Structure formats: structure tokens, C-alpha cells
C-alpha distance (Angstrom), angle and dihedral (degrees) to the residues before:
residue distance angle dihedral
M1 . . .
D2 3.77 . .
G3 3.79 127.2 .
Q4 3.81 94.0 -97.8
Q5 3.82 92.1 54.4
K6 3.81 90.4 48.7
F7 3.81 91.4 51.7
N8 3.82 90.8 46.3
M9 3.80 89.0 53.7
I10 3.82 91.0 49.5
K11 3.83 91.5 49.7
E12 3.81 90.3 47.8
A13 3.81 91.4 49.2
L14 3.82 92.6 49.0
Q15 3.80 90.5 47.2
T16 3.82 90.3 50.1
I17 3.81 93.0 48.8
M18 3.80 91.6 50.8
G19 3.81 93.3 42.3
N20 3.80 92.9 50.9
D21 3.80 91.0 48.4
L22 3.81 93.1 48.0
N23 3.82 91.4 47.3
S24 3.81 89.7 51.5
K25 3.79 89.3 49.6
L26 3.83 90.3 49.9
K27 3.79 90.9 51.2
Q28 3.81 91.8 49.1
L29 3.80 93.0 46.6
N30 3.82 91.1 50.4
T31 3.81 90.0 49.9
D32 3.81 91.3 48.5
I33 3.81 91.9 48.2
V34 3.81 93.1 50.4
S35 3.80 90.9 46.7
L36 3.80 93.2 48.5
R37 3.81 92.5 46.7
D38 3.81 90.6 50.9
S39 3.78 91.1 47.6
R40 3.80 92.4 48.1
N41 3.81 93.7 45.8
N42 3.80 94.3 45.4
D43 3.78 94.6 47.0
T44 3.78 104.8 121.5
K45 3.74 121.1 -137.3
S46 3.75 111.2 -109.9
S47 3.76 128.9 -158.4
A48 3.78 86.3 -96.9
G49 3.82 96.3 72.6
D50 3.80 95.2 -178.6
K51 3.80 90.9 55.6
Y52 3.81 89.6 53.2
E53 3.82 93.1 50.0
T54 3.82 92.0 46.1
G55 3.81 91.0 50.9
R56 3.81 91.8 49.3
E57 3.80 91.5 47.3
M58 3.82 91.9 50.1
A59 3.80 89.7 49.3
Q60 3.81 89.4 50.0
I61 3.82 91.6 50.9
E62 3.81 90.4 50.7
L63 3.80 90.1 46.4
N64 3.80 90.6 53.0
K65 3.83 90.2 51.6
L66 3.80 91.4 50.8
E67 3.81 91.9 48.3
I68 3.82 90.4 52.1
Q69 3.84 89.8 50.3
L70 3.81 89.1 48.6
A71 3.81 92.4 52.1
K72 3.83 92.3 47.4
T73 3.80 91.8 48.2
K74 3.82 90.9 50.4
E75 3.82 89.6 50.2
L76 3.81 91.4 51.3
L77 3.79 91.2 49.3
Q78 3.82 92.0 49.5
E79 3.80 90.4 49.0
L80 3.82 91.2 48.5
E81 3.80 91.1 50.9
K82 3.83 90.2 58.5
I83 3.80 90.0 70.3
N84 3.79 116.8 98.0
P85 3.83 105.2 -159.0
A86 3.82 90.4 -157.1
T87 3.81 92.5 61.9
E88 3.78 109.4 108.5
C89 3.77 112.0 -139.0
K90 3.79 118.2 -153.7
R91 3.80 92.9 -174.5
V92 3.79 135.1 22.8
E93 3.79 108.3 -73.9
F94 3.79 140.2 131.9
G95 3.82 107.2 -49.5
A96 3.82 95.6 22.1
L97 3.78 124.7 134.4
V98 3.80 109.1 -143.0
M99 3.80 123.2 -163.3
S100 3.80 113.5 -167.7
N101 3.77 137.8 170.6
Q102 3.83 87.6 -100.1
E103 3.80 111.8 33.8
N104 3.78 141.4 -15.5
Y105 3.79 118.1 -111.1
F106 3.78 134.3 -164.0
I107 3.79 107.0 -159.4
S108 3.77 99.7 -144.4
I109 3.80 127.5 95.0
P110 3.79 130.6 -14.1
Y111 3.78 96.9 -91.6
G112 3.79 107.4 127.4
K113 3.77 133.8 -147.6
I114 3.81 120.8 11.5
I115 3.78 124.5 177.2
H116 3.79 113.0 -153.6
E117 3.82 121.4 174.0
N118 3.82 89.8 -13.7
I119 3.80 92.4 -56.2
T120 3.81 121.1 114.2
Y121 3.78 119.9 -133.0
Y122 3.78 128.7 178.2
A123 3.79 116.0 -142.8
I124 3.78 104.6 -151.1
S125 3.77 137.0 168.0
A126 3.79 119.9 -111.9
A127 3.82 85.1 -126.4
S128 3.82 93.1 59.3
P129 3.82 116.8 99.9
M130 3.82 91.4 -107.2
G131 3.80 92.8 43.2
A132 3.80 91.3 49.8
A133 3.81 90.8 50.0
L134 3.82 91.3 52.2
L135 3.80 97.3 41.2
R136 3.83 116.1 121.6
K137 3.83 92.5 2.9
V138 3.80 120.2 134.7
P139 3.81 131.8 -149.8
G140 3.79 111.2 -70.5
E141 3.81 94.0 32.6
S142 3.76 121.7 107.8
V143 3.77 135.5 -154.3
G144 3.76 131.4 -156.9
F145 3.78 113.1 -130.1
N146 3.82 127.8 169.7
G147 3.78 91.4 -17.9
R148 3.81 93.3 -50.1
E149 3.77 128.2 112.5
I150 3.81 109.7 -135.6
L151 3.79 116.6 -163.8
I152 3.80 115.4 -159.5
N153 3.80 108.4 -136.1
V154 3.81 102.6 172.6
V155 3.80 136.4 10.0
M156 3.78 119.2 -171.8
């Protein structure tokens, strides 16, 4: 197996980890939404009418929050699915795996820290401050970020 195949496998593994996590989150959010809707709709009106309306309104506010989280999670999953792990990146761009003298980055979605085979990677968006600093750089180039000098060793 050559280096490119190894990096493709790493990108695929990171994508799978994030995808599985996002799908689990989607499933949980859908369950929570159904449960909250049922609870809100089955809430019986008590003699204290204001208490009933306040409870329904609070449930509606929570439902709106969950629906926003659901939409954002779906967007992240759709964005993640656009990445083809077999695409070889010559410079830092969406879908690139970046190995530096500091950390390893997967330019994808704003996900955060992932540990795969005892190696830490940070899944970040190209729009994040770090992602923007790295964007369009090639191996051998360096960027200054938060007082640190980050040398890009490999981009795949």
C-alpha cells in the first residue's frame, strides 16, 4: 500500500466516524422531537389555564431548538457526504488531510477532535480561522496562527 492509499483510508475512516456520529445524533434528535410533540399534544388542560399555556409554549420553544439542531445536523451530514476520500489533494482544500508539525487536520466540517488508531486529528471547516489560514497552502509552506508557526508537512 502506498502513501496515497494510506491517506485515503484515513480520510475514509474519519469520514465514517463523523458520519456514524451525526447519524446517531439525527436519530436521537428525531426521537426527542417525536417525544416532545407527543408530550406537548397530550398535555391536558388543567384548571390553571395559564399554567397549561405556559407549559405548551415552553415545549414549543424546546421543539423549535431541536428542529434547528436537526436541520444543522442534516446540513453537516450532507456536506460531509460531498467528500470523496479517494480525491488526491495537492494543496489544502475541502476534503484534504493535512499533517503538520503541530496537529493533523481534516478539512471537512466543524466537528472537532477525532482519535483514530491512536493519532489525533481535528476535523475543521475551511471557513474556521485555522482552516482559512491553511487554505490553498502546499507542503513545505507554513502559517502563523495564534503565535505558533505551523509547518505543513503533507497534504493528501
